[in-house]
N, C-alpha and C positions, 0 to 999 in steps of 0.2 A: 543746508549747505552741502556742497558736493563732496563725496568721499567714495572710495572703492574698498571692497572687501576681498581678501584672498586667503589661502591656506597658510597656516603657520604652526610649527611644532615647538613647544617650549620645553627646554631641558629641565628636568627635576633633580639632576645631579646624581652622583654615584653613591651618596651616603646611605642609600637604602639597598645596596647590593648585598642581600643576606638570604637566608633560607626562604624558600617559596611559601611554605606553610608552617605555622607555629601552633602547636597544640595549647589550648587554654585549659589548664588543670587547676581546679580549685585547691586552695591551701598549699600550693607547692611554690617554692622559690622560683622566681623568673630565671630562665636559663639565658646566659649571654649569647648574643647572636654571633655566629661564626661566618666570616666571609668565605666565599667559595672561589677557589683559584682555578681557572681553566688550565688544562694541560695542552700546550701547543707543541709543535715539532721541536722548537727551540724555546724553552721557557725562560723569559727574562728574569734576571735576578739583580737586585741592587747590591753590588759588591761591598759597598760601604757599610751595609747592615750586618754583614757576617763578622764573626769574631776575629780579632787580630791574630795572625799566625806568623811563624818564623819564615823568613824570606828563603825561597828555594830557587834553584836554577833548573829550568824545565826545557826540554826539547819537544817541540810539536812537529811530528812527521806526518804531514797531511797534504795531499795533492790538490784538494779543493781550496781555492784561494779565499773564498768567503768564510768557510769554516776555520781556516788557518788564521785569518785576520780577527775573527770573532773570539777565538780562544786566546789569542795573544792579547787582545784588548782587555778581556775579562781578567786574565791572570796578571797582567801588568797593573791593573787597578787594585788587585789584591796585594801588590808589593813584590811579586815574583819577577825574576829575570827570565825572559823567554827568548829562545832561538827557534827559528822555523826552517824546515827543509821540505822539499816537494817530491822526493823520490827516495827509494831504498838505499841506493849507493851513497847519496849525500848524507842520509841518516847514519849509516855505518861510519862514514868518515868523520862526522861530527862527534859521534860517541868515542871514537879513538883519539880525537884531539882535545876533548874537553870533558871534565867530570860533571855529570848531571845527577840531580836528586830524583827526578821523575821524567819518564819519557811517555808522551801520549802518542801512540803509534797507530796509524791507519793500517788495517790488515791488507787491503788491496792497494799497496803503493806501486807506482810504476818502477820498472827495471828490477826490483827486488822486493818481494812482499814483506810485510811487517814481521811476520813470524820468522822468516829466514834471517832478517836483520837481527832480531833478538837472539836467535840461536847462534848466529855467527859471532856476535859480540861476546856472548857468554863463553863459547868454546875457546875464543882467542884472548880472553881477558886474564892476564897474569897477575894483576894487582889485587884481585879479590874484592875490590870495591865496585859494587854494581848499583845502578839506579833501579827504581821500581818501574817495570814496564807495564803500561796499561793499554790494552787494545781498544781502539774505537772503531766500530764496524757495524754495518747493517746486515752483514752476511754471517750471522752467528752459526748457522748450520755449516757453511763452508769452512769456518775457522775450526769447528769441532771435528770436521771430517778431514782436515789437512793431514798430509803424510807426516809432517814434523809434529813434535809434541806441543800441543797448544798450551800446556801448563808452563811453558817458558814465559807466558804473561802472568804478572802478579795480580792483575785485575782486569775486568771487562767493563766497557761503557758502550752499550748498544746504541746505535743511531736509529731514529733521532733521539738525542739526549737532552736533558734539561741542564742548564748551566750551573744551577746550584749544586746539583749532584757532582758535576765536574770539579767544582771547588772542594767539596768534601772528600772526594776520592784523592785528589792531588794532595790535600793537606792531611790525609790520614785520619779523618774523623770517624770513619766506620770501624766498628769492632773487627779485629782480625781473627781468623781461624786457621788451624793447621790443615794443610792439604798435602797429598802424598809426596810432591817433589820438594817440600820444604819451604815453598814460597807462601805468601799470604794471599787471602782473597776475602771479599766481602761476604757477610752472612746473608745478604739479600739473595734468596733462593732463585729469584727470577733473573739474576745477573751473572750466574756462574755456570760452568759446563754441566751438561745433563747428568753425567755420572756422579759428580759431586752433589748436584741438586737432589738426586734420588737418595743418596746416602743421608743428606741432611734432613730430607723429608722423613725418612725412617727414624732418625734420631729424635726429630721434633715430635713425631707420633708417639714414640716411646716416652718422652718427657711429659707430654700432655696426658697420656694414659696413667702415668704415675700420680697425677693429681686426683685420681679416683672420681672423676666426673662421668656422668652417663651421657654418651653422645649418640646422635643419629648421624650416620655416615652417608655422604653423597659420593657416588651413586649406589653403594653396596646395599643400603637398606631400603631401596626403592624398586618397585616393579613398574617400569615405565613411568607414568606420570602420577603414580600413587605410592604412598608408603606401604611397605609389605605388611602382611596380615599380622605377623607377630608383634612388630613395633606399633602398628595401629591399635591393636587390642590393649597394649600397655598404656598407650596415650589416652585411649578412651576411658580406661580405669582411673587415670589420674593425670591432670594437666602438668603435674610436676614429675612425671615418669622420666623425663629427659632434661638435660641441662643446656644443650646447645646442638647446633648442626655443624658438622665438620666436613669441609670441602677438601677432598684429597686429590682431585684431578682437575685439569683445566676445564673451566665451565663458563658458558655465556649466561648472562642474567636471564635471558628468555628461557633457558633450560630449567630454571628453578620454579616454574609455575606449580610444580607438585607441592611446594611449600604452602601455597595458598589453597590448593585443592584439598588439603587435609586440615580440618579445624584444629585450632590451638597451636599448630606447628609454627605459624608465622610470629608467635610471641617469643620464640627462642632466638638467641643470638646466632648469627652466621659467622663462623670462623673459617677463613679461607687460607689454606696452607700454600696455595699456588700463586697468589697474586693476580689471578686472571679476572677477578670480579671487581677490582678497584673499590670505589666508594659504595658499591652495592652491599658489600659485606660489612659486618660490624667490627671485624678485626682482620687486618692483613697479616697473616702469620708468616708470609714469605719474608717479611722485614724484621722478624723477631730473631734474636740470638737465643741460644740454648738457655742462657741465664735469665731471659726475659719471660719465661713461660708463666710466671706469676701473674702477668697481665691477663692471661686467659682466665684464671680464677677470679680476678677482680671484675672482669667483664661479666662473667657468669653470675657472680654474686649480685652485681648491680641490677641485672635483668631479673634475677629471682626475687629480689626485694620488691621491685615494682610489680612483678607479676602476681605476687601474693595479695596485692591491693586491688586486683581486678577480679570481678565476679566471674565465676565459671561460665555463666550464661553469655557473657561478653566474649570470652575466649572461644567458646564453641558455637557462636552465633552463626546462623545461616547467611546473614547479610554480609557481603564483602566489606561494605563501608564500616560496619561495626567492628570487624576484626582489624581493619586498617587503623581505626581509632585506637584500639588496644595496642597494636604494634607501635604506633607513634608514641604512646605513653610509656611502654616498657623500654623503649630504646632511648628515652631521655627527653621526650616532649617535642621532637621535631621530625618532620619529613624533609630531608635536605636534598636539594638537587645538585647535580654536577654535570659537567659537559661530557657527552658521550657521542662522538661522531659516527659510531657504528650503527646507531639507531636512526630511523627516519625522523624522530622528534628532536635529535641532537642533545637530548637530556635524559639522564636516568636518576633514580632516587634510591635512598638507602632502605628499600623495602622489597626488592626482588620482584617488583611488578612492572609491566610495561608502562611507560610514562603516560600514554593516552588513557589507559585503564585507571591508573592511580589518580590522575588529574580529574577524571570524571567522578570517581568515588569521593575524592577529597573535596570537590566542588560542592557536592551535596552536604558534606559535613560543615563546610563553610556557611552554607545557607542556613543550616540549623544552629550555627553559632558555636560549634565545637572546635572549629579550626579557624585560623586567621591567615589571610594571604599577605605576603610581603613580596616586593618586586625582586626578581632574579635577573631576567634578561628578556629581550624582545626578539621574536623570530618571525620571519615571513614564511608562509607555508603555501603549498600547492592547493588550489581550490578544489581539485578533483580527488586527490589521494591523501591530502593532509600532511604530506612530507615537508619537512623543513630543510631538506637538502638543496637549498637554493643559495646562490652567491649574492644575497641581498642583506644589507644591514643598514638600518637608519640609526645615526648617532649624532650627538652634539659635536660640532666642529671644534669647540674649545676643550671640553673635558673628556670627549670620546664616550660618554655614557649613552646607552640606548634608551634610558628612562625618559621618554619624551611625552609631552601632552599636546594634543592638537588644539589649535586656537586660531581664530580669525585674525588676519593682519590688515590693519586699517591705514588708509592714506587720506589725510585731510587736505583737500586741494587748496583751501584758502591760505593756510600758513605752511603747507608742504610737509607737515609732520607725518611721519610713518611709524607705526609700532603695533605690538599685539593688542588685542581687544582689552586685555586686563589693564593696560595703561590708561585706557579711556573710560573704563567702566566705573561709574559712581552710582551704586544702587541700580535702579532701572534705567538710568540715563547714561548716555555716552558723551563725555566732555573731553575736549582736546586738552592734553596736559601742557601743551605749549602756549596756545593763545587763550585757553580757558573758555572757548566758545562751545556751546552745546551742538552736537551733531543731530541732524534731522533726517 
């Protein structure tokens, strides 16, 4: 009977969107799978899932209509009352005519910039009741270099921003710290002016030092791409000579290849005080408050407990794949991917190795049965250089998942039924599910 065959991709759904490689460890409790959330320029957030908060009156001063409407929609959904203006003069007039709890102020407003608006309102405000001014800007350097005092803003939201953070800043969920002008600011070191950030880094260093742990410091303790001789000798004498690697300057993941060039170093936790490494680090110290430094000790203790169960021959192995297996184990049993558009592969892992190198080494471990693959995402790549920086994405029209399976699509001419081959397949035979005739 007549029929045609064509290409078809079957959606397998989003339920397998988890870490790419999971370590199989005998006699260890299975770790729960953690979904990975991509960071986009404007990260969507379901406002209904956030905790209920007190209603606030908010002024959004933003000349971009799309951003203005987006912020208003989000904050209205949270139960807040929102007014919008598109230039500095209108913002100042609104502040003088109405009491607001929070002002989200674009720095580069037409007619009168956001900093001048904040300063003008504060200098002429006789009531003593002031809203919290939060700057939203992509020009952080311009704001810090402005002739007026940038500390007139109580907080900063760099563009592009994620919407969940906007909610938290507006609703005061971040811990506040004292800054010189008496206003408050977030303890997120990556979101505050450079002078305050340096002071907080210094305080954080001091607090961490008081925990009496032994740190290898990046880049102070390295000579180029190698650990310096003094630290290297200590490490060779004992794999427990150090407790963690402390990142104190902005660093790219590719710069950390020295961690893998020195045996046993990759089994130490990476603590990033700058926030520049993202999910490549084991702890983002830029988001810690001074009172949260105990989490550093907790991380170090967890790594140490697992490291003591790994034989020294594994920690000091020549083979990169063996040390990668040890790294996966001491970090909790998973090599977790996250989206990273700055790399040609669009993905990075929590192991400070380039994604192509890690996937090659992990692939061999999967073949040997030490690791297990699970689906993360599907990328198109260049056939010549292997880069995934292409504007191509295949996904299901219904659920938007890229987890697709290629399959033949059959058309049975006699009854006109069309469908994927799996609908027709009965053992070795193809039987039309509509008319029950066997295809030949």
